[in-house]
Phi, psi and omega in degrees: 000120183276157174051057183238006177267140185226142176247122175263122186240101180210142179285346179274113182293327181286327178292326179294320182292316180295321176292321181295318177299315185290310180299317184295327178287352184236031170087010182259146175257102179280104189263000175184164181224147174225137180250009172214160183300308181311310181297320174303310180303313182297312179295322178301309182296326183282320189260335185046054183301154171285332185218146178232133165259123192228118177279155179268326181264094181223156180293164176070284184237125179289171183296329177290318173298316178299320177299316183300316188288325180294308175295326171308312184285327185214082185313331183267008182300146185254106185242128178251113176283131174231108190217156170275350168290127182219021180291154178306323184291321177298308186300311179299317183293322182291320175299321176288335174282348178119003178299142181284321180203175179221128180238132178271140172276151353283145182256154170275139184309318184296325179295314179295314182297317179301314180300312179296321179296328179294339184261352180293000000 
């Protein structure tokens, strides 16, 4: 299966665990987790995952800045922003910064799986 390595970036440990369980059960290889934006940038550069799930509200460096850095490092990176922030402005800004898609929390499992499968 191609394009199946995933980096999960969220400051909520429980949400990272739930996402990992869901994705692992559907053929994805979760190769890393990050709990801050700075850690997300570092892990992305280190692991070079096929897909990134990225929350916007995180400590140290927020998700938008992490998105900027990830796209700067790898313009073809496939980043799915998964956030409780859902204003049109937030969504538009993330897409303009290079996010592949934007999913609002709380999300239905099938919505997340569909979004990721579209990027494979």
